[in-house]
N, C-alpha and C positions, 0 to 999 in steps of 0.2 A: 529273404530272411530265412532265419534255419529252420527246415522242417516245412518248407511251405509246398515243399514238393517231394514225397517218399518213392524210390526209384520201386519199381514194380519187382517183383520176384524173381529170382534167379532160377530158384530149384522149386518144384514143391515140396511140401514136407514129407521128409523121411525118405526123399530122394524117391519119390512115384515116378514110375514109368510114365509115357504120354499114353494117351488114350490114344484109340482109334489103332492099337498095335496086340489088342490083346491082353495088354497087361492090364493094372487097376487103374484106373483113375486118378488122377491129380485133386489132390484137395486142396483150398484154401482156405487160411480162416480169416475169423473176423479180423476188424480190423483192433490194434492196441488200443488199449483207455490211453497210454502216451500218445498214439498218434492222433485220435479225436481230439485229446487236450491241445496238443499243437494246433491241427484243423479249424478248431473254434478259435484260438489265439489269432491265428492268421485273419480269419475271418472276421473276428471282431474288431482288429485295428484298422484293418480297411473298411470296415464298415463304419466303423468310429469315424474316421479323416473321412468318407462321405457325408456321413451325418453331418459334421462341421462343416464341410463346405456348401452342403443344404443350407447350415445355418445362415453360412456369410451368403448365399443366394439370395436368402429371403431379408436379409439384410441390407442386402445391396438393393434389393425390389423397392424396401421400403424407404430406404435413404432416397431412391433417385424419383419414384415415383408415388412414397407415401401409402396411404389406404383412404382411396376416392373412388370416382368413376374409371379412369383408366385402368387402376387396379384389379377393380370388380370385372371390370371386360376382358381381361387379360386371365383372370382366373377360372373366368367361364371356357377359356379356350384351354386353361390348363388341364380339364377333365379329361381331356383325351389324352392324354401321358399319364394322368394316374390310373384311369381306367386301363391303358395300356399295359400298363406297368404289373397291375395286378392278376391280369389275365395271361399274358404273353412271358414276363419274367416271374415273379414272385410265386403265384399259385396254380393259374392254367397249365403253363405250360410246360411248369415243372412238375407235376403230381402225374401229367400222361409219360414223359419222354424221359424223368431219371429211372422210373424202373424199366422202361423199353430198352432204355439203355445199357441199365446197371446189366439186365439179361442179354444181351449181345456181346458184354465183355464177359461174361463168366463162359460165354460160348466159344470166346476167342480163345478163352486161357486155357478151354480145355481141349483146343485144336480140333473143333466138329467138321473141318475143312471150309475152306474159304476165308474171307472175313467178315463176320455176321455184323460187325459194328458197320464197313463202308456200305453192306447191302442195304443196313436201315437208313445211313443218309442218304442213300441214292435213292430209294424207294418213297422219303418223306418230306427231305428238303424240299424238292422242287417245287412238290405242291404247296407246301404253306406257303413257298414264299408267293406264288403265283396266287394263293388265297389275300396273302397279305396286302400286294399290291394292289390288288383289286378292291381292299376295303378301304386303304388308305385314299385311293380316287373317288370313292363312293364318298367318305367324308368329305374331300376338299369340295367336291361338288355340290353337297349337301348340305354345305356349314352355315347359311342364310337357317336352314330349316331345324338345322339341331341348335343353334343360339335361341332360335324363337321357343323351342320345347325345354332348352335345359334352364333358361332366362329371362322369362318373358316379359317383367318389370324392369328388365336392363335400361338405361339410361343412354347409350351408345353400344346400339349393339351391330353397327359397322364396324366400328374398330375389333370386337370382337367374332365377328365374322373373319376378318384380315388373319388375328392372331391364331384362331383356328384351323383356316387353311393351313397354315405355318406349321401348327402341332401336329396336324393330320399326319405329316410324313412319317412320326415316330411309330406307325402303328408298325411300317415294315420295319426300321431300326430295331425298333425294340423286341419285335418277334425274332429278328433274326439274332439278338440279342440273349434271348431267353433259350433259343435253339443251343448256341452255342454254351450256354451255362450249364442247360441240363447234361450235355455230352460232357464238359469236362467235369461236373461233381461224380458223375456216375463211373470217371476213371479216375477219381479221388484226386482230383485237380483242383483245390480251392482257392488259388491266389488269384488268378485271371477274374475268376466270376465275381471274385470279392472286390476286385477292382474297379467295376464298370459304374459306380454311382459316384466315384472318385471324378473317372473320364467326365460323367455326362454334367455332372455341377461346375467343372472346369469347364466344359465347354459353354453352358449358361452364363456363368458369371463374366466370363469373356466376352461374350455378345453386347451383353448388357453396357460393359464400360467401353467397349467399343463403339458401339454402332447407338448406345441410348440416346448421345445429344443431336442424330440426326433423324432416327428411327423410333422415337419416345418406347413406349412399350411394348411395343412391336419386337423391339431387339430381343427383349428375353423370348418373345416364340421362334425367333431366327436360333437362340443358343438353345433352345429345344432340340429343332432341328440338327445343327449341329453336333451338340452332346447324345443324341442317340447313336450318330455315325461312329462319334468315338466310341460309345460302347460297344460297339462291334468292332472295330479295329482292334481294341485292349483285349480280346478273345481270341482271334483269328488266328493269331502265330501259335499258340498254345493248341488250339484246336485241329489246324492243321499238322501238326508233329506227334498227335494222336492217333490221326488218320494214316499220315503217310509215312510216319516216321519208323524205326526200326524198332519191332515189339519184342521183347525176351518173354520168351514161354515159359511154360511149365515143365521143359521137359529135359532139363539137365539133371545130375543129381548133384544132392547138398550133402558137403563133406563140413557145414559150419556145426556148430553146437545149437542146440533146442533151443535156446532163447534168443540167437539171432535168427535162425531159419522164420519163428515165429514172429519176429520183429520185421524180416526182412519183407514179409508177406503181408506188413499190416494195410498195404496200400492197394494191394488185390480184392476183387472182386468174394466178397462171404457169401460162395454158393458153396454148398456141398457137391461131391462129387456127383456126376449123375445127376442132380435135381433138375428138373426141369422147371421154369417157373410159370405157375397159376397166371402171371399174368399174359402169357402167352395164349390161354385158354388151353392146356395141357395137361394132365395128371402127373405129378410131381415124383419123381424118383426118389427114395431114400437111399443115403449113403450106403453102400453096401451091394447094393445091386449092382448087375452085371453090366459093365460099363458098353455102350454101342460102338460100336466097331465099323462104323460108317458115319458121314455126314448128315446133321439132324435133317430129317426130313418136312419140318415145318418151319419155315425160316420167321428170324425176328421180326419180322415186317408185320406180321400177324397180330403182333401185340399193340399195335398201335392201328383202333379201330373204332368208329365214329360210335358205338354202343357206349366206349369207355370215355370218349374224348367228351360227349354231350355233356351229360351231368358236371364234370368237371370244368367247363368252362361257364355252364349255368350257372356253378357256385359263384364261381368268381366273379361273375358279371353283376348275379346278384350281391354280393359281397359289397359289391366297389356302389351299387347304385345307391348305399348310405350318401355318400358327397353325392350323388346328382338331387338326392330329397332334399340335402342342407342345402345346397346352391338353390334349388327350387323357390322354397321358402322364404331364404336371404334375399334375393332379389327383389321382393316386395317392400322389403325394411328400408330404412334412409340409408345414403351413401355411407361404404363403405362397410356393411356388415358384413358380406363376403369375404372380406380382407379380414375382419377380425378374425373370421371364424377359422380361414386359410393358417392365420401365423399359430393363433394358440393351437390347431390341430399339430401342426408339424413340430413345434416343440415338445408338445405333450407325447407325440408317438415315440421319440427317440428312446424312452427306456421300453416300450415294446420293441422295436425294433431288433435293441442288445440284445432284450432276454431271448430270440427267437435264433439267437447264431447256433447255438449249439444245437435245434432243432433242425437246422439248416444242413448240419454238417451230418448231422446222425440221419437223414431222411433215406439215402441210399443204403446204408445199414438196417434201417428198417424193415425197407421193400426187400432186400435179398434176404431177410430172417422170414420173413411171411411168404416169400418165393419158396423158402426151402419148409415152412411149414412149422417151423418155429416158433410155435406161439408164446414160450416161456421166457425165451429172450425179445420177442416182439413188445411180451408182455413188460416185462422188466426195463426196456427200455424206452417206453412210453410213459410211464410210471415217472422214471427216473427223470426224464425231461421236462415232461409235467412241473415237478415238483419246484428243479433248479429254476426253469422260465418263470414262474410264477413269483418265488422269492426276488427275483431280481428285479423284474418289473413293478412288484408292490413298495420295492425299497424307491424307485425313482417316481413312482407315483404318490407317495408321502412328500418326497423332496419334493417334485412339481406342485402339488397343492399347498404344501406349507409358504414355498416361496414365489410363488406366482409372480406378484408385481416387482419384486426384483428382477428376476428372469427378464419378463418382457423389457423392462424398463435399459437393462443393461444390454440386452441384444438388438433392442429395436429404437427405443427412443431417440432421434436423432435425425438431422434434415427433416423431410415431409410427414415424418412421423409424431405425433405429438402426445403429450400426457396424458389427452383424452382416447385417443388409442391406447394407449398401453393401458389402463383402466379398464376398458370395453374388454381388452384380449386377454388381458389376467384373469377377468372373471369368468371367459369362457373356459380358458385353460383349466382352471380348477374344477368346472363342471366335468370336464373330457375326461382328469384325470382319474375320477370313479368307474368311467367304462374301460379303464387299461387293463385291468385283470381279465376282462371278457376277450378283450381283442385278443391278447395272448393267447388265451385258454381256445378260441377258435382256431389260432394259426399253428398250436401245437398239435390240435386232436385232431382237426382236419386232414390233416398228412394220413393218418391212420386209416381213415376210412379209403382212402383212395391210392394206399401203397397194395393192397392184397389184390390189384392188377383185376377185377371183376367190376362192373356196374355195380353202382348202387345212387341210388336218388334220397336217402334219407339227409346227407348234409344238407343238400338244396331245401329242401323242407321245413330242415331245421332255421337256415338261414332266411329262408321265404316268411316264417314265423318273426323272425327278429327284424326285417324290415316293416311286414305289416305295423308292428308295434312301435318302430320308430317313424313311420307314418303320421299313425293317429295319433300318435301322444306330442309330433312336432306340432301338426297342423291344429290342437288343440290348446298348445303353450306359445306360441311365435306370438299370437296376439298381444299375452299378456307379461313374459317375460323375453321376449326377444329373441336377442342371440341364444341365451341361455338355455331359453323353451328347446331350440333347436338340439344343439349339446348336449341337455338331459336325456333327448329322446333316443338320441344317440348310444348313450351311455346304456339304457335300459334296453334298447332293442338289440345290443350286439353281447348284453350280458343273459340274456333270455335264450339267444343263440348256442353261447357256449352252455347252459346248463343242458339244453336238448343233446347238445354234441356227447356231453359227459355221460349223460343218463342212457346214452344209444350207444355206449360203446359193447357190445358183447360180438360171441365168434361168431354169428348169423350175420353183422355188418361190418366190423372191423377187428378189433383187439379185443381181447376178454378181461379188462383189466379191473382190478378190486376197488369198484368205484365208490363206496364206504368210506374203505379206509384211504382213497384219493382226497376226497370232499375233507374228510374229519383233518389229514395234515394241510391243506389249502388254508383251512380257517385258522392255524395257528399263525402262519404267515399275515395271512388277513387284518387279525387281533392287533399284530405287532405295528403294523401301517397305518394304521387308524391312531393308534397312541401316538406313533412318531409323527405323524402329519399336524396332531394339533399341539403336542410340545414343541415342534418345531415351526409352524405358525407363531406361537405366542412367543417364543425366542425371537424372531425376525422382525416384529411389531415393533419391538425394544429401540431400534436402530433408525435415524434419521435417513442414514444413507445405505445407496442398496446394495453397494460392493461387501461392506461390513456384516448387512443385514444377509445378505446370502449366504455369505462365508459361516455366521452362527448358525441361522438357519440350519444350512447343510449338513454342519457336522451335528448338529442335535437331533437331525433324524436319524442319521445314518448311527450315532452311539446308542441313542433311543433303541434302535428298531434289533440292531443284531444283538444287543443285552436280552432284548424281549426274546428272538430265537431263542438263544442260548438256556434261558428260564423256560421256554414252552415245550425245548427237546427237539426243534428244526435240527434235522441232520443232513438236509440235500447240498447244502453249499460246500459245507466244509470238507468233504470227500472231492468233490469236485475244483474246488479251489486249492488243494494241495495237488492234485494229479496236474492242473494247470503251471503249478511255481514247479515242479521235476518236470517236467517237458519243457520249460525255460531254460531253467539250467543243465540239463543234460542231453545230449542231443541223441537220438534213434540209431543203433547200429544201422548202418547202409545208406544212410538218410543224406538228401544233397540239393543243392539248389539249382535252380537253372532259370 
């Protein structure tokens, strides 16, 4: 795909001489807007492909096994890869390793002696692998106790134990996949990391159809184990090229124009010359200071320490415990409740996943801005990302609320999945959609807390408050409202966490954003989404057939939402959209595919 991988700069801006020779240190510029747009586009396209395959996976699960006892048993085992993905791929591993690898890449570009990236890999990968192997073995051995704790009311715990032992292998594979993703993103390589869920869901779907007739729902668990291995295999060649291939340095002089120079350096790490990242716990040097004339005394490995890792992993685990609470409460409801929650949640979260694509791409940029002490650039980046992500997710939430019955019927109502399952799942999905903005804000804001490279416990406290609210509300409402009460508790809890994270954005903890202005801007697309959802639901209810109802309802939601955004003066989406169009129609200079 054009622009998926941009070549590293051949020359420092202005033809700077290499560091370590007494000359001025080479400076590298932040990624251009066009590069970010292309990287976001690549990530979004592959993420959409992965999400569609995820829907295909869920459709296959519903078609082959329905929404009954067997599926409930597998979904209890599915908790392991869900938690592992959050801890090891999406949040925990990324929050720790992306800043560390970004610093290592910056030091490599400045020629500080040796290869800091390889040194970081050599010091961290063996230890992380050993821990992952140990945790996988522990989960396999303790599967009966894990199932009993997660779903004590499950009718067939033996089947769930078998599936859990198979899915426990993903702790190792997901950990390695997350490690590769963090390293590649820090190198501005987004193609392979974005493709991992395509490989993962392909493995699960293949296993279900090939082995489902003989192994039943256990085939899905086998697919999880296979898919995890494919996630690693999809990224390993690209990572090997980064570690052991020929690395272009910043030491050659530049004879190109200023435009081509700034573009060719777009993929390099945006660290000012001589700047030491706070990630490493060292005081930052500003541009213009005298360069070091010897290798850096403090190795990059110092940036990965227990004090930094612990709050990140605990936050990710606490966030994922929402799913554990839901499964625990639903295990006491009639058969199929866990399945209805799962199908509704998977579909409802697609808009959230797409809305966070930009934040995924800009996370290394944010980490480098904070490492340089450039709080103004970091503030602008955070405010812009939050605005764009909110506008996108609220459009999706409005569409999900308006057309939930039609979406579920078209996606799942076939085979063992009945009309009763469709009605129950659609109701739950509408409740889930209320919390999508909260989920997106948490995903976007928490990155800023963990990008500064210093331990912070505030995100964990905010998430814990949300979990307490989820637990109390869920326990109080599950008896009267069933699965809808559980979904409502999820929405309230995550919204509370988002509010706490937003209110806590200051220079001491994170990035000092203009909170009142951000809240005011968020209220505009929120009002537009409410009106669009109501209008879309009214239009969709006029049709008897699901396909025309979904088309008419979705079109109404989009038109009403876009019109109201214009009337309310929302400016966040239009510039990003124009930039994306330009990046598709015009290749960046010096860009190439591999």
